[in-house]
N, C-alpha and C positions, 0 to 999 in steps of 0.2 A: 669390516664395517661397511665399506662401499658396496661390496657384493650383497650384503643383507638389504641395503637400500634398493639396490637394483632388483633383487628378488621381490621385494614388496611392490615396486612399480610394475613388475611383470604380472604379479598376482592381480593388481588393479586392472591392468590391460586385459588379462584373460577374463576376469569377471565382467568387465565392460563389454568385451566382444561377445561373451555368452549372452548377456542381456540384449545386445544389439541384434544378434543373428538367430538366437534360439528362443529366448523367453524374456521379453522386456520387463515383465513383472515378477521376475524370479524372487527378488528379495521381499516384495510385498506378499507374495504367496508363502514364502518362508515364514514371515512374521505371522500371517494368518494361521499357518499350521502350528507354529509354536504357541500362539494364543489359544488355539483349540485344544491343545494338549496340556498346557500349564496355566492358562488364564491370562487375561490382559494385564492384570496387576503384577503377576510374577514376571512377565516379559518386560513390562515397563520398569520394574525394580532392577532387573539385570541391566537394562540399557542405561538407566540412571547411574548405577554403580560404575559401569564402564566409563561413562562420560565424566563422572566425578574423579576417577582415578587417572584417566587418560583424556584430559579435556581438549576439545577442539579450541582453536584460537579465541573464538568469541566467548567461550566459557572461561578459558585461562585468563583473559584480560578483564574479566568481570562485566563484559557487555551484556551477557546473557547468563541466566542460571541454567543448570543442566535440564530442568524441566522446560524452560523456555526454548532452549536449543532443540530439544526433542520434538517440540510442537512445530518447529519451523520446517522450511523447505528451501531447496536450491532449485529454482525453476519447478520442474515437475517431480523432482526427487525429494522424498521426505527425508529428514534428518534421521528418523528412526531406521530407515533402510541403509543409510550411510553408515550408521553405527553398527548395525548388524553385519555389514560387509567388513568393517574394521575388526569386529569380534571374530569373524571367520578367519581373517588374515592373521590375527594375533594367535589364534588357536593353531593354525598351520605353522607359524613360526615357532611356537613352543613345541611342536612335535618334530621339528627338524633338528637332528643331533648336531649338525654343523653350526647351529646357532648357540649351542650350549655355553661357549665362553662369554657370551654377551647376554645370557638369560636375564640378568638383573635389569636390563634395559626394556625388556618386553614381556616379562613373566606375567602370565594371566591369573596366577593364584589369587591376588588381592580381589579381583572382581568376581571370581568364581566362589569364594568363601560365602557361606550363608551368614547372614546377620544373626547375632544371638537372639533367642526368643525371650521375651520378658517373662519373669517367673510370677 
């Protein structure tokens, strides 16, 4: 469990270093790309689902709704890009076979499922 936490922190360090040294707007560009491919509404829906299932502290304690959180910023960093980074890390964790014994703690299946369409 401690090793998984360390790996998560290393992933945050690596993505932060990439933004600092190579492309400061990497996640903003990734969001723009996703929106061009799938539409803003679909991207926002995926971000909201992720925040609802894996809430940041402000959402967990009821200070903000998922929508309010996603409209916010930490300094110059939008919460939408923060959540996109978390989604990337969650996906990487789910693809790591060494994490299998703890999958129930970080399984990304709940937010990847499509909502049922009304009949």
